[in-house]
C-alpha positions in Angstrom: -1.5 -23.3 29.4 -2.4 -26.6 31.0 -1.2 -29.9 29.6 -3.5 -32.5 28.1 -4.6 -34.4 25.1 -5.0 -32.7 21.7 -8.3 -32.7 19.9 -7.5 -33.7 16.3 -4.8 -34.6 14.0 -4.3 -33.1 10.5 -3.2 -35.6 7.9 -1.9 -35.1 4.4 -5.1 -36.4 2.9 -7.2 -33.7 4.7 -9.0 -36.1 7.1 -9.1 -35.8 10.9 -8.8 -38.4 13.6 -8.2 -38.6 17.3 -4.6 -38.1 18.4 -2.8 -41.0 19.8 0.1 -39.2 21.5 0.0 -37.3 24.7 0.9 -33.6 24.6 2.1 -31.8 27.6 1.7 -28.1 26.6 4.1 -25.8 28.3 3.0 -23.3 31.0 3.5 -19.8 29.6 5.6 -18.2 32.2 6.9 -15.0 30.6 4.7 -12.5 28.7 6.1 -9.1 29.7 9.0 -7.0 28.3 12.4 -7.8 29.7 14.2 -4.5 30.5 17.2 -4.0 32.8 16.9 -7.5 34.2 13.2 -7.3 35.1 9.9 -8.4 33.4 7.8 -5.3 33.1 4.6 -4.2 31.5 4.7 -1.9 28.5 4.5 1.8 29.2 1.1 2.0 27.4 -0.1 -1.2 29.1 -1.1 -2.6 25.7 -0.8 -6.3 24.9 -1.3 -8.4 21.8 -2.3 -11.9 21.1 0.1 -14.7 20.1 -1.6 -17.4 18.2 -1.2 -21.2 18.1 -0.9 -22.1 14.3 -2.1 -25.7 15.1 -5.6 -24.4 15.7 -5.7 -20.7 15.2 -6.5 -20.1 18.9 -5.0 -17.5 21.2 -2.1 -18.9 23.4 -1.7 -15.9 25.6 -1.5 -12.1 25.4 2.0 -10.5 25.4 3.2 -7.0 26.3 3.2 -4.7 23.3 6.4 -2.6 23.3 6.5 0.7 21.5 8.9 3.6 21.0 8.9 4.5 24.8 9.7 1.0 25.8 12.5 0.7 23.2 13.9 4.0 24.7 13.9 2.5 28.2 15.6 -0.7 26.9 18.2 1.3 25.0 18.9 3.4 28.1 19.4 0.2 30.2 21.7 -1.2 27.5 23.7 2.0 27.2 24.2 2.3 31.0 25.2 -1.3 31.1 27.7 -0.7 28.4 29.1 2.6 29.5 29.2 1.9 33.2 28.5 -1.8 33.8 30.9 -4.8 34.2 30.0 -6.7 31.0 32.4 -5.1 28.5 35.1 -4.6 31.2 35.2 -8.1 32.6 37.9 -10.6 31.3 36.7 -12.5 28.2 37.2 -15.7 30.1 34.6 -14.6 32.7 32.1 -13.7 30.0 32.8 -17.2 28.5 32.1 -18.8 31.8 28.7 -17.1 32.0 27.9 -18.1 28.4 28.7 -21.7 29.2 26.3 -21.6 32.2 23.7 -20.0 29.9 24.2 -22.9 27.4 23.7 -25.4 30.2 20.5 -23.8 31.3 19.1 -23.8 27.7 20.0 -27.4 27.4 18.3 -28.2 30.8 15.1 -26.7 29.5 15.1 -28.3 26.1 11.7 -29.9 26.3 9.9 -26.7 27.3 11.7 -24.5 24.8 11.0 -26.9 21.9 7.4 -27.0 23.0 7.2 -23.2 23.0 8.5 -23.0 19.4 6.0 -25.8 18.4 2.9 -23.9 19.7 4.1 -20.5 18.8 5.7 -21.1 15.4 4.4 -24.5 14.3 7.8 -26.0 14.4 8.2 -29.8 14.7 8.7 -30.6 18.4 11.0 -33.5 17.8 13.1 -31.5 15.4 13.4 -28.7 17.9 14.7 -31.1 20.5 17.3 -32.7 18.3 18.3 -29.8 16.0 17.1 -26.2 16.9 17.7 -26.1 20.6 20.9 -28.3 20.6 22.2 -26.0 17.8 21.5 -23.0 20.0 23.4 -24.6 22.8 26.3 -25.4 20.5 26.4 -21.8 19.3 26.5 -20.4 22.8 29.4 -22.8 23.7 31.3 -21.9 20.6 31.2 -18.2 21.3 31.9 -18.8 25.0 35.2 -20.3 23.8 35.8 -17.3 21.5 35.2 -14.7 24.2 38.8 -14.7 25.5 40.3 -14.9 22.0 39.4 -11.5 20.8 42.7 -9.8 20.0 44.2 -7.5 17.4 47.5 -7.6 15.5 50.9 -5.8 15.8 51.9 -4.3 12.5 55.5 -3.5 11.3 55.2 -0.2 9.5 57.5 1.2 6.8 58.8 4.1 9.0 60.1 4.0 12.6 56.6 3.6 13.9 54.7 0.8 15.6 51.1 0.0 14.6 48.5 -2.3 16.1 44.8 -3.1 15.8 42.5 -3.3 18.8 39.2 -5.0 18.6 36.5 -3.6 20.9 32.8 -4.3 21.5 30.7 -2.2 19.1 28.5 -0.9 21.9 24.7 -1.1 22.1 23.4 -3.5 19.5 19.8 -3.6 18.1 18.7 -7.1 17.1 15.5 -7.9 15.1 14.9 -11.6 14.5 12.4 -13.4 12.2 9.5 -15.8 12.9 10.7 -18.9 11.0 13.6 -19.8 13.3 12.9 -18.1 16.6 15.6 -20.0 18.6 18.3 -20.3 16.0 18.2 -16.7 15.0 18.1 -15.5 18.6 21.4 -17.1 19.4 23.0 -16.6 16.0 22.9 -12.9 16.8 22.9 -12.7 20.6 25.7 -15.2 21.3 28.5 -13.4 19.4 27.3 -10.0 20.7 27.5 -11.2 24.3 30.9 -12.8 23.7 32.3 -9.5 22.3 31.1 -7.6 25.4 28.2 -5.7 23.7 24.9 -4.9 25.3 21.7 -5.3 23.3 18.0 -4.8 22.7 16.3 -7.7 21.0 12.9 -7.6 19.2 11.6 -11.0 18.4 9.0 -11.4 15.6 5.6 -10.4 16.9 4.3 -13.8 15.6 6.7 -15.8 17.7 7.7 -13.9 20.9 7.5 -16.6 23.6 10.9 -18.4 23.5 12.8 -15.1 23.3 11.3 -14.1 26.7 12.2 -17.5 28.2 15.8 -17.0 26.9 16.0 -13.6 28.6 15.0 -15.2 31.9 17.7 -17.9 31.5 20.3 -15.2 30.7 19.7 -13.5 34.0 19.8 -16.8 35.8 23.1 -17.6 34.1 24.6 -14.4 35.5 24.4 -12.0 32.6 24.2 -8.6 34.3 21.1 -6.5 34.3 20.7 -4.2 31.2 23.0 -6.3 29.0 20.2 -8.3 27.3 16.8 -6.7 26.9 13.9 -8.1 25.0 11.1 -5.9 23.7 8.1 -7.7 22.1 6.0 -5.7 19.7 5.4 -4.9 16.1 7.8 -3.9 13.3 6.4 -0.5 12.4 6.5 0.6 16.0 9.1 -1.2 18.1 11.2 -2.3 15.2 11.2 1.1 13.6 12.2 2.7 17.0 15.2 0.4 17.2 16.3 1.1 13.6 16.1 4.9 14.1 17.3 5.2 17.7 20.2 7.6 18.0 21.9 5.6 20.8 22.1 2.2 19.1 25.5 1.7 17.6 24.9 -1.3 15.4 21.9 -3.2 14.1 21.4 -6.8 12.9 18.2 -7.7 11.0 17.0 -10.9 9.4 13.8 -10.7 7.3 12.3 -9.4 4.1 14.1 -7.3 1.6 11.2 -4.7 1.8 11.8 -4.2 5.5 15.6 -4.4 5.1 15.4 -1.3 2.9 13.4 0.6 5.5 15.9 -0.3 8.2 18.8 0.9 6.1 16.9 4.1 5.4 16.2 4.6 9.1 19.8 3.9 10.1 21.0 6.4 7.5 18.5 9.1 8.6 19.4 8.7 12.3 23.0 8.2 13.4 24.4 6.2 10.4 24.6 3.1 12.6 26.3 0.1 11.1 23.7 -2.3 9.7 24.0 -6.1 9.0 21.2 -7.5 6.9 20.2 -11.1 6.0 17.3 -10.8 3.6 15.0 -13.1 1.6 16.0 -14.8 -1.6 14.6 -16.9 -4.5 16.8 -19.9 -4.7 16.6 -22.3 -7.7 17.7 -25.9 -7.7 19.1 -27.0 -11.1 19.0 -30.7 -12.0 20.8 -32.1 -15.1 20.1 -35.3 -17.1 22.9 -37.3 -15.4 21.6 -36.8 -11.9 20.4 -39.7 -9.8 16.6 -39.3 -9.8 16.1 -40.5 -6.3 18.8 -38.3 -4.8 17.7 -35.3 -6.8 14.1 -35.7 -5.9 14.9 -36.0 -2.2 17.0 -32.9 -2.3 14.4 -30.9 -4.3 11.5 -31.9 -2.0 13.3 -31.3 1.2 14.7 -28.1 -0.2 11.2 -26.6 -0.3 9.3 -28.5 2.4 11.9 -28.3 5.2 10.5 -26.2 8.0 7.3 -25.9 6.0 9.1 -23.9 3.3 9.7 -21.1 5.8 13.4 -20.7 5.0 15.1 -17.8 3.3 17.0 -20.1 1.0 14.2 -22.5 0.3 14.5 -24.2 -3.1 11.2 -22.8 -4.4 12.1 -23.3 -8.1 13.4 -26.5 -9.7 14.9 -26.2 -13.1 15.2 -29.6 -14.8 16.9 -30.7 -18.0 14.3 -32.1 -20.4 15.8 -35.6 -20.6 14.7 -36.4 -17.0 11.9 -33.9 -16.6 9.0 -36.4 -16.7 10.7 -39.0 -14.5 11.6 -36.4 -11.9 8.1 -34.9 -11.8 6.6 -38.3 -11.3 9.0 -39.1 -8.5 8.4 -35.8 -6.8 4.6 -36.3 -7.0 4.9 -39.7 -5.4 7.1 -38.4 -2.6 4.9 -35.3 -1.9 1.7 -37.5 -1.6 3.3 -39.6 1.1 4.7 -36.6 2.9 3.2 -36.4 6.4 1.5 -33.1 7.3 0.4 -33.0 10.9 0.5 -31.6 14.4 4.1 -30.7 15.3 3.9 -32.8 18.4 3.1 -35.9 16.3 6.4 -37.8 16.1 5.4 -39.0 12.6 4.8 -35.6 11.2 7.2 -34.2 8.7 5.6 -30.8 8.3 3.6 -28.7 10.8 1.4 -25.7 10.2 2.5 -22.4 8.6 3.7 -20.1 11.4 0.7 -17.7 11.2 -2.5 -17.0 9.3 -1.2 -14.3 7.0 1.6 -16.6 5.7 -0.9 -19.4 5.3 -3.2 -17.2 3.3 -0.3 -15.9 1.2 0.7 -19.4 0.2 -2.8 -20.3 -0.8 -3.1 -17.1 -2.8 0.2 -18.0 -4.6 -1.3 -21.4 -5.5 -4.3 -19.8 -7.0 -2.1 -17.4 -8.9 -0.2 -20.3 -10.4 -3.4 -21.9 -11.6 -4.5 -18.6 -13.2 -1.2 -18.3 -15.0 -1.6 -21.7 -16.6 0.8 -23.8 -14.6 -0.2 -27.5 -14.1 -1.0 -28.4 -10.5 0.7 -31.8 -10.2 -0.2 -32.5 -6.6 -1.4 -30.7 -3.4 -2.7 -27.2 -3.4 -5.3 -27.4 -0.7 -5.5 -26.7 3.0 -5.3 -29.8 5.4 -7.8 -30.4 8.1 -10.5 -28.1 9.4 -8.4 -26.1 12.0 -5.0 -24.6 11.9 -2.7 -23.4 9.1 -1.8 -26.6 7.4 -1.2 -26.9 3.6 -0.6 -29.9 1.4 2.8 -30.2 -0.2 2.2 -28.5 -3.6 4.0 -29.0 -6.9 3.4 -27.2 -10.2 4.8 -28.3 -13.5 5.1 -26.4 -16.9 5.7 -23.1 -15.1 6.5 -20.3 -17.5 
């Protein structure tokens, strides 16, 4: 995509005006699958659209991986694990490569934050100061851990000697969600790399762009071919193929409880691979009469509006003791009305668009459901602007 000025700005009051800040949109450099150290087309030749949530327009078409592509990626990962240097090299050498990887991510911070802004609606400024630096810190942490993986010597009761030996698990399948494309990529990939594992990563189909860029940087850092593979595609096809593959030893998934159940089932029906799940929750905030109103309101509002509410531990329910209920509700309404919804490149914006259309429509449907059930709409509840997936901060009271 070419750089240039944006067309309009969404505001919390629903109006639109000309933008006053320059936007240099990133050139989309990587759209193919990354398998065995190379960017390749999918076996089928299929592609799918990835959409800019700021305006609902197509950013680019990305290769659509399927079962055959997952098989090729797993084969590359298996060969790299069974015969390649990565699990056999000293941990200090893996750590040195991870440190170089971290330096490369840091050097490309502007472009990576911009990719997550146009692909996931994440705030550009937040990405530059939190998400990408956090990924860099994670890589550096596990770089330091790579040469500190050791077991224990055990004194047994008889004349025997016992010891534990920690070894890499093997080929790891990694399926990451759309709400934190960068953070979740490195939360899973960095420790697996440090341990000497090889892997197949499937980013969320809604937000594939930064993962492909990270694959490119891994190769540039010196991660051997086949160690890190990225297959873009859909959950029921590519994701399902990873979950059920007989040659994947371990699987890590972050996402919905519904899909988590399917993954456990597929893992059990295939090779009983070890599964690690981080699934959705419903997290209440409980506020008592003796709380500081300003502090409590700030925590409650940020608890649900941070990252547009697209957080697995978002405080979507607030349970308040009756002595301060009215005061807190009034304070929250005041704060929500002044909350800035806008283009993620706007430095004044506190909230960008929802990551994709289906999520946007789901939230609006929940708002209508709340109205039908008799809850009182205190503030918000409407889309913002004429384009994109922006929604006003919304608060209901008297929820039964």
